[in-house]
TIDO-868660 format. One line per 10 residues: number of its first residue (from 1); their letters; for each residue z, y, x of C-alpha. Coordinates in nm, 4 decimals. Each point is the difference from the previous one (the first is absolute). Layout:
N
NUM> A> Z/Y/X; ...
This chain:
424
1> MPVWLREYSW> 11.4148/7.1189/33.7658; 0.3169/-0.2081/0.0631; 0.2618/0.0969/0.2567; 0.0850/-0.2996/0.2169; 0.3695/-0.0595/0.0689; 0.0537/-0.0892/0.3649; 0.3760/0.0483/0.0266; 0.1952/-0.3202/-0.0593; 0.2560/-0.2127/0.1813; 0.0399/-0.3766/0.0082
11> RQTGSVVYLS> 0.2113/-0.2701/0.1533; -0.0040/-0.3759/-0.0211; 0.1849/-0.3269/0.0401; -0.1475/-0.3438/0.0333; -0.0433/-0.0316/-0.3790; 0.0166/0.3544/-0.1450; -0.1767/0.3341/0.0542; 0.1741/0.3227/-0.1065; -0.2354/0.2943/-0.0633; 0.1136/0.3547/-0.0824
21> LPLRGVRVTP> -0.2600/0.2446/-0.1369; 0.1154/0.3623/-0.0571; -0.1514/0.1731/-0.3056; 0.1746/0.3290/-0.0698; -0.0931/0.2309/-0.2811; -0.1881/-0.2594/-0.2065; 0.1029/-0.2316/-0.2825; -0.0537/-0.3705/0.0718; -0.0237/-0.2767/-0.2620; -0.0620/-0.3741/0.0411
31> ANIFCTDQYL> -0.3538/0.0590/-0.1283; -0.0780/0.1914/0.3214; 0.0659/-0.3074/0.2186; -0.2490/-0.2859/0.0502; 0.0885/-0.2969/0.2203; -0.1539/-0.3397/0.0768; 0.0703/-0.2605/0.2669; -0.1745/0.2050/0.2760; -0.0725/0.3398/-0.1548; 0.2352/0.2881/-0.0906
41> KVSIPPFLFE> -0.1051/0.3217/-0.1698; 0.1946/0.3001/-0.1325; -0.2128/0.2530/-0.1933; 0.1625/0.3217/-0.1239; -0.2750/0.2626/-0.0304; -0.0788/0.1714/0.2259; 0.1999/-0.2230/0.2421; -0.1161/-0.3451/0.1048; 0.1558/-0.2719/0.2185; -0.1872/-0.3203/0.0825
51> AILYAPIDDT> 0.0847/-0.2866/0.2355; -0.1725/-0.3288/0.0844; 0.3073/-0.1992/0.1042; 0.0137/-0.1899/0.3267; 0.0723/-0.3334/-0.1711; 0.0364/-0.1253/-0.3588; 0.3179/0.0694/-0.1970; 0.1601/-0.1440/-0.3146; -0.1027/0.2725/-0.2449; 0.1846/-0.1690/-0.2885
61> NSTAKIGNGI> 0.3482/0.0312/0.1540; -0.0602/0.3246/0.1940; 0.1612/0.3137/-0.1478; -0.0376/0.3789/0.0049; 0.2862/0.2460/-0.0652; -0.0822/0.3583/-0.1032; 0.2544/0.2787/0.0462; 0.0832/0.3260/0.1770; -0.3668/0.0632/0.0904; -0.0323/-0.3343/0.1851
71> IFFTLYKKEV> -0.1619/-0.3337/-0.0848; 0.1805/-0.2823/0.1780; -0.1959/-0.3273/0.0171; 0.1545/-0.3398/0.0754; -0.2888/-0.2332/0.0886; 0.0707/-0.3712/0.0507; -0.2274/-0.1751/0.2494; -0.1686/-0.3247/-0.0982; 0.0443/-0.1341/0.3532; 0.2947/0.0747/0.2286
81> AMWDSLTLAN> -0.1402/0.1989/0.2930; 0.0262/0.3384/0.1703; -0.2892/0.2374/-0.0667; -0.1584/0.2054/0.2763; -0.0649/0.2843/-0.2437; 0.0309/0.0776/-0.3717; -0.3725/0.0125/-0.0643; -0.2883/-0.2091/0.1220; -0.1279/0.1438/0.3268; -0.3542/-0.0012/0.1453
91> ANKEKLQYLR> -0.1616/-0.0534/-0.3387; -0.3377/0.1606/-0.0640; -0.0890/0.1904/-0.3134; -0.1897/-0.2889/-0.1598; 0.2892/-0.2419/0.0433; 0.2463/0.2522/-0.1431; -0.2292/0.0529/-0.2998; -0.0283/-0.3765/-0.0518; 0.3785/-0.0465/0.0179; 0.0511/0.2865/-0.2432
101> ENAVRKAHEK> -0.2496/-0.1353/-0.2550; 0.1340/-0.3540/0.0399; 0.3548/0.1242/-0.0694; -0.1094/0.1824/-0.3147; -0.1958/-0.3040/-0.1192; 0.2977/-0.2308/0.0565; 0.2269/0.2424/-0.1856; -0.2375/0.0048/-0.2984; -0.0229/-0.3799/-0.0021; 0.3781/-0.0303/0.0193
111> AKEEMQAKKV> 0.0468/0.2481/-0.2855; -0.2567/-0.1893/-0.2063; 0.1744/-0.3327/0.0644; 0.3387/0.1488/-0.0919; -0.1444/0.1436/-0.3206; -0.1571/-0.3349/-0.0888; 0.3275/-0.1801/0.0747; 0.1899/0.2462/-0.2205; -0.2534/-0.0533/-0.2783; 0.0340/-0.3794/0.0243
121> TKQEHKKYAL> 0.3797/0.0278/0.0048; -0.0056/0.2285/-0.3023; -0.2235/-0.2422/-0.1912; 0.2317/-0.2882/0.0900; 0.3031/0.1972/-0.1171; -0.1726/0.0809/-0.3293; -0.0995/-0.3614/-0.0483; 0.3532/-0.1174/0.0816; 0.1511/0.2508/-0.2432; -0.2391/-0.1095/-0.2744
131> EATMKLEEAE> 0.0656/-0.3691/0.0655; 0.3761/0.0570/0.0007; -0.0196/0.1916/-0.3271; -0.2143/-0.2714/-0.1571; 0.2396/-0.2722/0.1160; 0.2909/0.1851/-0.1588; -0.2011/0.0434/-0.3165; -0.0919/-0.3708/-0.0004; 0.3659/-0.1002/0.0462; 0.1077/0.2294/-0.2844
141> RKRIEDLKEK> -0.2748/-0.1320/-0.2251; 0.0958/-0.3594/0.0810; 0.3653/0.0752/-0.0775; -0.0961/0.1497/-0.3368; -0.2250/-0.2983/-0.0777; 0.2851/-0.2401/0.0836; 0.2327/0.1883/-0.2327; -0.2623/-0.0094/-0.2753; -0.0555/-0.3735/0.0532; 0.3747/-0.0722/-0.0171
151> ERQKVTEELE> 0.0325/0.2062/-0.3172; -0.3051/-0.1740/-0.1474; 0.1467/-0.3434/0.0745; 0.3344/0.1019/-0.1503; -0.1638/0.1251/-0.3203; -0.2165/-0.3145/-0.0189; 0.3062/-0.2255/0.0303; 0.1840/0.1974/-0.2662; -0.3034/-0.0210/-0.2308; -0.0335/-0.3768/0.0521
161> LWKKQQKDAE> 0.3722/-0.0449/-0.0729; -0.0313/0.2055/-0.3186; -0.3047/-0.2007/-0.1108; 0.1916/-0.3243/0.0608; 0.2966/0.1283/-0.2014; -0.2310/0.1027/-0.2838; -0.1706/-0.3400/0.0058; 0.3359/-0.1818/-0.0072; 0.1148/0.2184/-0.2897; -0.3191/-0.0739/-0.1974
171> KQKTLQKEGK> 0.0367/-0.3704/0.0692; 0.3615/0.0102/-0.1191; -0.1015/0.1775/-0.3211; -0.2736/-0.2582/-0.0625; 0.2464/-0.2863/0.0445; 0.2439/0.1667/-0.2357; -0.2715/0.0459/-0.2634; -0.1102/-0.3628/0.0344; 0.3625/-0.1142/-0.0352; 0.0500/0.2060/-0.3161
181> LYQEVERLKE> -0.3257/-0.1300/-0.1439; 0.1028/-0.3619/0.0700; 0.3385/0.0579/-0.1634; -0.1696/0.1499/-0.3088; -0.2320/-0.2977/-0.0307; 0.2904/-0.2422/0.0258; 0.1934/0.1953/-0.2635; -0.2931/-0.0100/-0.2413; -0.0364/-0.3734/0.0496; 0.3691/-0.0539/-0.0781
191> EKKEKMNETR> -0.0267/0.2125/-0.3158; -0.3033/-0.1985/-0.1126; 0.1799/-0.3299/0.0482; 0.3017/0.1266/-0.1942; -0.2165/0.1191/-0.2904; -0.1885/-0.3302/-0.0038; 0.3291/-0.1936/-0.0162; 0.1372/0.2184/-0.2813; -0.3154/-0.0218/-0.2158; -0.0600/-0.3751/0.0437
201> IPNERNSKTR> -0.0229/-0.1548/-0.3574; -0.1952/-0.2776/-0.1636; -0.3750/0.0019/0.0376; -0.0657/0.1135/-0.3543; 0.1851/0.3288/0.0671; -0.1508/0.0670/0.3420; -0.2965/0.1758/-0.1439; 0.2260/0.2505/-0.1842; 0.2319/0.0714/0.2891; -0.2582/0.0143/0.2791
211> LKPTKGCHGS> 0.0067/0.3206/0.1973; -0.2844/0.2421/-0.0592; -0.1888/0.0877/0.3108; -0.0256/0.3600/0.1005; -0.3327/0.1672/-0.0679; -0.2403/-0.0807/0.2796; 0.2371/-0.2431/0.1726; 0.1582/-0.3444/-0.0665; 0.3699/-0.0640/-0.0411; 0.2561/0.1610/0.2238
221> YSIFSENLKE> -0.2463/0.0490/0.2843; -0.0958/0.3366/-0.1530; 0.3326/0.1464/0.1138; -0.0516/-0.1247/0.3562; -0.3556/0.1341/0.0056; 0.1121/0.3467/-0.1092; 0.2718/0.0096/0.2673; -0.2441/-0.1151/0.2625; -0.2458/0.2666/-0.1090; 0.2667/0.2689/0.0348
231> EQLPAPRSAA> 0.0814/-0.1163/0.3528; -0.3671/0.0208/0.1044; -0.0554/0.3605/-0.1120; -0.1096/0.2243/0.2941; 0.2300/0.2759/0.1212; -0.0757/0.3627/-0.0927; -0.2292/0.1868/0.2333; 0.1721/0.2040/0.2716; -0.0513/0.3760/0.0216; -0.2172/0.1382/0.2827
241> TIKINFTSRV> -0.1428/0.3285/0.1291; -0.3734/0.0513/0.0509; -0.0921/0.2222/0.2985; -0.3215/0.2013/-0.0067; -0.1502/0.1261/0.3290; -0.2440/0.2892/0.0183; -0.2502/0.0648/0.2784; 0.1639/0.2476/0.2428; -0.1734/0.3179/0.1154; 0.0245/0.1245/0.3586
251> FPTALRESRV> 0.0301/0.3623/-0.1132; 0.2713/0.0925/-0.2546; -0.1976/0.2764/-0.1724; -0.1774/-0.0632/-0.3280; -0.3674/-0.0893/0.0275; -0.1076/0.3182/-0.1841; 0.1977/0.2144/0.2533; -0.0863/-0.1845/0.3231; -0.2752/0.0825/0.2481; -0.1865/-0.3286/-0.0219
261> AEEEEWLRKQ> -0.2518/0.0668/0.2786; 0.2646/0.1101/0.2532; 0.2323/-0.2871/-0.0940; -0.2767/-0.2567/0.0448; -0.0914/0.1548/0.3373; 0.3654/-0.0235/0.1136; 0.0273/-0.3641/-0.1096; -0.3251/-0.0817/0.1805; 0.1269/0.1571/0.3222; 0.3306/-0.1882/-0.0243
271> AEAQRTISAD> -0.1773/-0.3321/-0.0486; -0.2341/0.0745/0.2906; 0.2963/0.0956/0.2222; 0.1737/-0.3296/-0.0796; -0.3112/-0.1899/0.1099; -0.0675/0.2009/0.3175; 0.0947/-0.1533/0.3342; -0.0828/0.2400/0.2862; 0.1770/-0.1642/0.2979; -0.1372/-0.2452/0.2523
281> LSELEDLKEE> 0.2130/-0.3049/-0.0774; -0.1002/-0.1683/0.3271; 0.2783/0.1999/0.1680; 0.2562/-0.1237/-0.2540; -0.0634/-0.3738/0.0102; 0.3615/-0.0710/0.0949; 0.1284/0.1553/-0.3263; 0.0675/-0.2026/-0.3134; -0.2160/0.0370/-0.3103; 0.2640/0.1959/-0.1896
291> EKNPDWLKDK> 0.0421/0.2323/0.3005; -0.3678/0.0939/-0.0312; 0.0593/0.1312/-0.3533; 0.0187/0.3853/-0.0157; 0.2226/-0.0124/-0.3091; 0.2481/-0.2305/0.1772; 0.0034/0.2311/0.3029; 0.0513/0.3016/-0.2283; 0.3038/-0.1637/-0.1627; 0.1379/-0.0908/0.3440
301> GNKMFATGNY> -0.0476/0.3604/0.1176; 0.1827/0.1238/-0.3099; 0.2966/-0.2256/0.0807; 0.0075/0.1193/0.3623; -0.0091/0.3629/-0.1211; 0.2889/-0.0669/-0.2385; 0.2107/-0.1349/0.2892; -0.0808/0.3033/0.2206; -0.2241/-0.1910/0.2452; -0.2833/0.2554/-0.0160
311> LAAVNAYNLA> -0.1860/-0.1194/0.3132; -0.0238/-0.3562/-0.1349; -0.1164/0.1392/-0.3350; -0.2754/0.2017/0.1756; -0.1129/-0.3151/0.1850; -0.0242/-0.1915/-0.3285; -0.1956/0.2816/-0.1681; -0.2305/0.0298/0.3034; -0.0925/-0.3684/-0.0203; -0.0485/0.0268/-0.3781
321> VRLNNKLPLL> -0.2345/0.2998/0.0482; -0.1996/-0.2003/0.2558; -0.0410/-0.2745/-0.2608; -0.0832/0.2370/-0.2884; -0.0547/0.3736/0.0505; -0.0733/0.0765/-0.3660; 0.3525/-0.0265/-0.1441; 0.1542/0.3478/-0.0414; 0.3603/-0.1261/-0.0204; -0.0181/-0.1250/0.3619
331> YLNRAACHLK> -0.0747/0.3520/0.1270; 0.2532/0.1540/-0.2390; 0.2842/-0.2287/0.1173; -0.0941/0.0421/0.3672; 0.0132/0.3790/-0.0464; 0.3619/-0.0369/-0.1167; 0.0819/-0.1950/0.3187; -0.1649/0.2662/0.2178; 0.2097/0.2678/-0.1713; 0.3153/-0.1928/0.0914
341> LRNLHKAIED> -0.1235/-0.0387/0.3607; -0.1017/0.3698/0.0212; -0.3682/-0.0913/0.0563; -0.0993/0.2958/-0.2168; -0.3733/0.0166/0.0806; -0.0378/-0.3719/-0.0735; 0.1896/0.0479/-0.3274; -0.2468/0.2732/-0.0993; -0.2951/-0.2203/0.0953; 0.1246/-0.3010/-0.1997
351> SSKALELLTP> 0.0881/0.2118/-0.3065; -0.3481/0.1578/0.0040; -0.1615/-0.3453/0.0257; 0.2097/-0.1228/-0.2946; -0.1103/0.3008/-0.2113; -0.3599/-0.0711/0.0947; 0.0321/-0.3585/-0.1306; 0.1941/0.1070/-0.3131; -0.3167/0.1220/-0.1712; -0.0930/0.0515/-0.2754
361> PVPANENARV> 0.3328/0.1444/-0.1230; 0.1140/-0.2106/-0.2975; 0.3413/-0.0648/-0.1621; 0.0391/-0.3280/0.1884; 0.0151/0.1723/0.3409; 0.1944/0.3157/-0.0951; 0.3235/-0.1164/0.1642; -0.1781/-0.0926/0.3249; -0.1808/0.3363/0.0141; 0.3276/0.1887/-0.0503
371> KAYVRRGTAF> 0.1588/-0.1908/0.2905; -0.3015/0.0646/0.2240; 0.0073/0.3771/-0.0663; 0.3782/0.0204/0.0510; -0.0051/-0.1962/0.3286; -0.2875/0.2022/0.1411; 0.1653/0.3224/-0.1120; 0.3280/-0.1066/0.1652; -0.1820/-0.0689/0.3272; -0.1715/0.3421/-0.0162
381> CQLELFTEGL> 0.3334/0.1733/-0.0585; 0.1656/-0.1816/0.2912; -0.2895/0.1266/0.2159; 0.0830/0.3503/-0.1394; -0.3361/0.0158/-0.1811; 0.1699/0.1175/-0.3187; -0.3138/0.1287/-0.1768; -0.1726/-0.3390/0.0196; 0.3227/-0.1742/-0.0985; 0.0417/0.2245/-0.3071
391> QDYEAALKID> -0.3562/-0.0800/-0.1112; 0.0759/-0.3738/0.0062; 0.3284/0.0446/-0.1902; -0.1774/0.2096/-0.2662; -0.2689/-0.2697/-0.0299; 0.2773/-0.2587/-0.0570; 0.1587/0.2258/-0.2670; -0.3325/0.0195/-0.1873; 0.0024/-0.3798/-0.0278; 0.3741/-0.0305/-0.0802
401> PKNKTIEKDA> 0.1207/0.3410/-0.1325; 0.3341/-0.1436/-0.1230; 0.1161/-0.1087/0.3485; 0.2918/0.2337/0.0741; 0.0416/-0.1177/0.3609; -0.3560/0.0950/0.0953; 0.0383/0.3324/-0.1808; 0.3190/0.0834/0.1965; -0.1646/-0.0890/0.3341; -0.3033/0.2125/-0.0843
411> EKIRHLIQGA> 0.2278/0.2954/-0.0819; 0.1772/-0.0369/0.3374; -0.3370/0.0060/0.1802; -0.0989/0.3187/-0.1889; 0.3217/0.1690/0.1161; -0.0729/-0.1050/0.3604; -0.3522/0.1449/-0.0214; 0.1319/0.3264/-0.1495; 0.2657/0.0241/0.2727; -0.2571/-0.0563/0.2744
421> TQDS> -0.2283/0.2671/-0.1558; 0.2819/0.2554/-0.0148; 0.1012/-0.0699/0.3628; -0.3561/0.0555/0.1172
């Protein structure tokens, strides 16, 4: 049964009421005080103080100071006036009950509205942060594309200039060859004329001194034909290298040593994860097509993590998980962000989800499984759950027994467990 507090003192001005409530021997916290525009309650079991105020007050600006066994209230009136008393007089029990319930209802509605407003503000802040990050990413991508385009244009111009130079050189060589050929023909004609002038004799001796034609040709034209034939011979074939491509395998192990059934199951799950879209895209209509791609969001989160912006990286991974919740690398990378932000329980949850998706265990996902065990083990150790952390580190060592870093960390955890056992 509560003990009602009747001892208090108050004074007022036209706009402010000062109330002093003595509470000696008890510890008061802000959670013990409840105040609305016309209702004031202080509940510190077994003590109870309740007042239906004479007129409404501004409960938002009103204050309460706790110290030296006294609660000192400063209550600002909504309307400037002098009160006849602190509490409402001549009120029956039903009216007091109604005012009390109405005050509690208004307080609940106000708290609900404030919570909703905070939620809306938080969503707007998240959306603004994501939009700002995407704008920066778009500007950076545009800058890189501009650089690539400039470099492409420069290389194209240099290639066109080289082709023009080569064409001019070939044309010059052709002209030189044609000039040499013309000079050779003219020389042969001159030699023929000279020989004809030297061997000109009477008709009866022409038959004896006539030049014998070359086999297969007539007269001096055989020499010209042979030279022309030499000029038309094709150039030797240029040397070249033939490249042979083999069909690549996803898993590096030989076919006779691989676990075909498990490997095929892993590949099937990866293909299914790439096709899965689990988010309601109606909420993301304002995003671009590339921003709805989980792989693009994963790469953006990786860049944010590399720059130390872990909150932005978590936002990117969150959106990627909403779009596709079957990709283990999204959970694995988000667990790393949570470790940096000291969200240890979330890091454990994401690492466990990644290990759940990294099944069956095959050589292609060994590296990812090692990271998942190490990150979950690190989170366990930071929560001082060293036994669970050691189990994860030992599981990682079974997958990668040559990793000296993991082996050293596991040895440190064993020493901590031994020290804790000896102390107990």
